[in-house]
N, C-alpha and C positions, 0 to 999 in steps of 0.2 A: 381571251380578252386582252387586246392591245390597242395601241394608238392608231396603228395603220387601219385596223378594223373600224375603229370609230370614225376616222376621217373618211374612209370609203363610204360609210353609211351617211355621213353628212353631205358628201358630194352627190350621192344618189337622190337625197331629198331635194337638193337644189336643182337637179335636172328635172325632177318631177314638177317642181314649182315653175320653172321656165316653160315646160310643156303645157302647163295649166293656164298660162297667161300672166303670170306674175311679172311686174317690171323689176322688182328687187325682192330678195329673199335672204333669210338667215336661218341656218340650221344648227342647233346645238344638240350634241349627243352625250350621254353619260352612261357608261357601262360599269356596273358596280357589283362587287361580291360583298355581302354583309352577314355578320353573325352577331347575335345578341343572346346572352344567356342571363337568366334571372334565377337566383336561388332564394329559397324562402323556407325557413324553419328546417334547415338541414337537407332539403331536397331541391331538385331542379323544378322550378315552377313554370318556366317558359323557355323554349329553345327555338330560335329562328335562325335559319341558314338559307340565304337566298341570293340568287343572281338576277340582276334587273337591268333593263334597258329603258332609259328615259329619253324622250325626244321632245324638243322644244322648237317650234317652227314660227317664224314671223314673216309674213308676206306683205308686199306693198304694191298697190295698183292705183293709179290716178289720184295720188295723194291721200290714199286710204290705207289703213293698216288693219290686219287681223293676226291674232296669236292663237296657236293651237298646241296642246300638249298631247302626247300619245306614248304608248309603250309597245305598239305593234309595228315591228320592223320588217314584216313580210312585204313582198313586192306589191301585193294588192292593198295591204293596210296602209302603206306609204302613200300610194296613188290616191286612195280614198281620203286620207287625211289632208293631203295637199290640195286636192280639189275642194274640199269643204272649207279649208282656210281661205282660198282664193275667192270662193263664193261669198264668204262672210265679208271679205274686204270690200266686195262690190256693193254691200248693202249698208255699210257704216257711213258716217258723215266724213267729208273732206277735212283733213287736219294738216295745215301747212308746216307744222313742226315735226311730223312723223317722217321717218326715213332712216336708212343705214347711217352709221357714223362716217364722217368724212375722212377721219384718220384712225387707223388701227395699229396695233402693236407690230413692230418690225423685228422684235427679238423675243426669244423665249428663254430667259435666263434660268439657270439651275438654281432653284430656291430650296432644294433639300426637302421636298414635300412627300417623298415616298420612302417607306421603310420596308425593304424586301423581307426582313425577318418575320413580319407579320404573316405573310403568305406561307412561310415555312412552318408556322406553329400548327401543331395538330389540334384537333377540336377537343380532345380529352383535357389538354392543358387549360383550355379556356373555361370549360365546365368546372374543372377542379378549382380554378381561381375564384369563381363565384361562391362555390361551397366553402372555400377556405375563408373568404371574407365573412360569411355567415358564422363560421366557427370562431373567428377572431373576435367579433363583436361581443359575443357571449362570453368568451374567455377573458376579455378586457375588464368587464365590470359585471358583478353579480345582479345589479339592479336592471340590466337589460333583459326584459321579459318577452320581447318579440322583435319583429323586423318588418319594415315595409318593403324589403327586398335588397339583395345585394346583386349588383350587375357587372357584367363585362360585355363590351361590344367593340367590334372593329369593322372597318370598311377599307376595302382596296378598290380603287376606281380609276377610270380613265375619263377625262373630259375633252371633248373635241368641239370645235366651233368653226364654221365656214360661212361666207356670205358671197353673194353674187357680184361683189366688187373685187373679188380676188383673195380676200383674206381666208386663210386655212391654217389652223394650228391646233395643238393638243398638248396635254401634259398628264402625267400619272400622279396620283396622290393617295395617301392613307390617312386614317384617322382611328384613334384607339382611346377607350375610356374604361375606367373602373370606378365604382361608387357603392356606397352602402347607406341604409337608412334605419339604424337601430331604434327600437322603441323601449322607453324606460317608463316605469309607473312611479309617479310622484303623488302619493296618496290615491286620489280618484282621478288625477290629472295625467294624461298620457303625453309624454314628451318625446317628440321625434327629432333625431339629429341627423340631417343629411350632409354627406360630404363626398366629393368626387374629384377626380383628376383626369385630365384629358390632354392629348397631344397628337402630333403627327407620327411620333415614334415611340415604340414601347419603352425605350430607355428614358423618355421624357417624363414618364409617369412617376408619381409618388408610389412607394411600395404598398403592398396589401396591408402590411402591419400599420403603416403610417396612416392610410385611408381609414382603417378600422378605428384606430386611436382617436383621430380627429372627429370621426363621426360619433363615437361613444361620448367624447367630451361635450359635443354639442348637445347631446340628448340629456346628459345629467347635470350640466353646469347651471341650468336654470331651475333646479330643484328648489322649492321654497320661494320662488319668485313672488314679489308683491307689486302692487300697482303704485307708481310714484305720485308725488304731488305735481300739480300744474306749475310750470316754472319756465323761465327763459334762461337757458344755460348753453355752454358749448356742447356740440354733439360730434362724436367721432363715428364715422362710418367705416366698419370693418370692410376689407377689400371686396368680398363677395356682394355685400349690400351696396358698396360704392360703385361696383360695375352696373348694378341695376339703375342707379342714379345717372350714370353715363349713357345707358340705353335710352332713357328719356331725353337726354341732351342731344344724342344722335338724331332722334326723331325730329327735334326742333331744328337741327342744322341741315336736314334733308330738303333739298330744293323742291321736292314734290310738295311737302307741307308748306314750305314758304310760298310757293306759287298758289296754293289753294287757300291762303289766308289762315292756316292752321298752325302757325308758329309764332312764339313770342320773340323770335330772333329776326323777324321780318324787318327790313330796313335798318339792320344794326351792323352791317359790315363797316369795319373801321372804327367802331365804337368800342369802348371798354365796358365789358359786361362781367368781368371776374377779377380776382385779385392777381398779383404778380406771379402767384404760384400756379395759376391756371394755364398750362401749356398743353393743348390736346392735339394729338396727331392721328391721322388716319394713313397707315402705311401698308400697302399690299405687297411690298417687296421685302419684308422681313424674312430672312431665311428660316425655314422650319416651323413657321407659325400657322396656326389653324386658320387664320383669315387671309393668308397669303396666296397669291395666284399670279402667273405672268400676265394674264389679261382678264378683263371682266366679262360679264355676260353678253357684251356686244363686240368683243374683240378689241376694245380699247385698252392700251397698256395701263396696268396698274402703276401706282406712284406713291411717293411720300407727300402728303398734303398737310400743312400746318393749318388746322382749323381755328384754334385759339393760340395766340402768342402772348404770353405774359398778361393774360386777361383780355386781350383785344381780339374780337372776331375778325378773322381774315377772309374766310370764304365759307360758302355752303358746299355741300357735297352733291355732285350732279351725275346723272346719266346723260345720254345724248339728247333725249327729248326735252328734258327741263333745262338743259344748258341752252338749247335753241330758244326756248320759250323766255328765259330770263336773260339772254344776251351774254352768256358766259361760255365756257368750254367744259366738256366732260372731265371729271376728276378720276374716271375709271372706277366708278362705284355702281355700275349697273349689275342687276342680278339676272338680267334678261327679261324680267317682268316688272321691275321697279328699281328702287335705290336701296342699296345695303352697305353695311360696313365692311372693310377689309380687316385691318387690325386697328381699331379705334380705341385709344387709351390716353389716360392722363400721365404725363411724365412724372416718375417717382422722385421722392425727396431722398434725404440722407439719414433720416431717423427711423428706428423701428417703431412698430405699433406700441410696444411697451414704453418707449421713451415718449411718445405722444400722450399716453395715458399718465405717465409720471409728471408731465408738465401741465396736467389738467387738475386743478384743485377741487373743482366741483363741476360735474357734467354727466353726460350719458354716452355710453358706448353701445352702438346699435349693432346687433349680430344677426338680426333677421327682421324682415318687414313682411307685412300682410296686406293683401288687397292691391287694387289698382286705382289710384285717385290722383293722376296727373292731368291737369288741364292745359294742353299744349298751347292753345291760342293765347292764354293769359300767363302761362308759366307758373301756375300754382301747383305746388307739391304738398301731398298730404298722404301719410302712410300710417297704418297700425304698426307697432314695433315691439320687439323683445330685445333684451340686452342686460347691461349692467349699470348701476348708478356708481359714478366715480366720486370718491371722496378722499381728499388729501393725497391725490396722485396715485390712488389704487382703485381697482375694481372692487368696490366694497361689498355689494350684494346684487342678486339678480332681480330684474324688474320685467314686468310684462303688462299687457292690457293698457298700453298708452299710445298716443299718437304724436308724431313729429310733423311739423308743418312750417312752410315758409314759401316765398316766391323764388323761383330759380335765379333771378338777378341777385337777390339778397344772399342766396346760399353761395353762389359762385364768388361774389364779392367778399363773402365772409370766410372763405377758405384761407386759414392762417397757418396750416401745417399739413404736410404730405409725407406719408411713410415711404419706406423703401421696399415694401413687400409685394410689388407688382409681379404677377405671374401671368403668362400668356396661355390660358386654358379655354379660350373662346375668342370670338371676333370682337367683342366689346369687353374690355378689362380695365381695372383700375387698382392702384394701391389704396390703402386706407387713407383717409384724410379727415381733418377736423374743420368744422364750421364754427366760427367764433361764438355765434348765438343763434338759437332756434327756439321755437315754442314747443315745449313738451306738455301735452295735455293728458293729465291723469286724474287724481282725485281732486 
């Protein structure tokens, strides 16, 4: 598995596309080795060790486009897939915005995306790590009675992309993750505490001991939780929950949703929609981060994009198609089949989460949310939640079975404090932050 092999395969796909009558074509190749181990109750419950080849082909003919995915890299398999794609393109409607990007990446900077030490690890080390996580969560607290699984996974891969306009490039990358989900029994109520850590490099991860400790704390800290009263109070979103808030915000900033009329941010560029603390970036060139890559799914160079600057919306995030449709330029956010984040994050502040809590006399700390209830067109946010009631600057007692709700413009405008606990363990991440006032619906 190497970059030369992947690039050669992409070139062969383009040759087949030209022979089949395509006027333009783009071939993406991913060669990957993945391992996933799940331990449960002191034994290995699942072990997956695989090599994969994923192919993504886009062909263009007479202003029409077709996309086809395959895993068959044999000569006949490639030929058949390409012919099917070209035939499909002849049957779809003409689309004046479809086509290859006009400008692609001219450099492939070293972004520290590969950890060779992962390929040197023997499988026994990885299975032992999952078993050790299971042992640690039980050792940490006697109230842990079961587990929803302790996991280790890693991926070593090569991504290559080539198109008929002459672009051809590749890069090697890795990803590694460890997590655990202990189960504690609070009377008749089962409390599950999930915690994980992920990164490009093994050294980026929190230790198994730290993962187990965090996971156990999340399982037992809500023992005795009660339903709060309905109120309007400050709400602090812990960083993992804050990241889910930003995922909804990314969807609103996606040019695809804007163009389809499914975003409350439509026609808001240049307008203030958040407080001065809301500076949100999408940066695909951050070294060593999980969302980083030298080019996107169309070969367009990734870049640092200021989406919100001190509360003002500066741009949407585009691929080539929606950039043409909306009269803009690609921001390097194509996934090959749509628009996705690179490293989409809220700039951190200078306070700790504990300091945010200490500055809150009465409020709610949200540690977990339940369900999906965001209405992207109107910007309405509503979630079931669990967490702590804050009283006198302290997390006084656990609460659950309540709902938090607001409209996104009010939430962003109401952000009055941002913590310093940002960690890059995904493509959409956030530090903890506080919203000055939200509706908490309980008793």
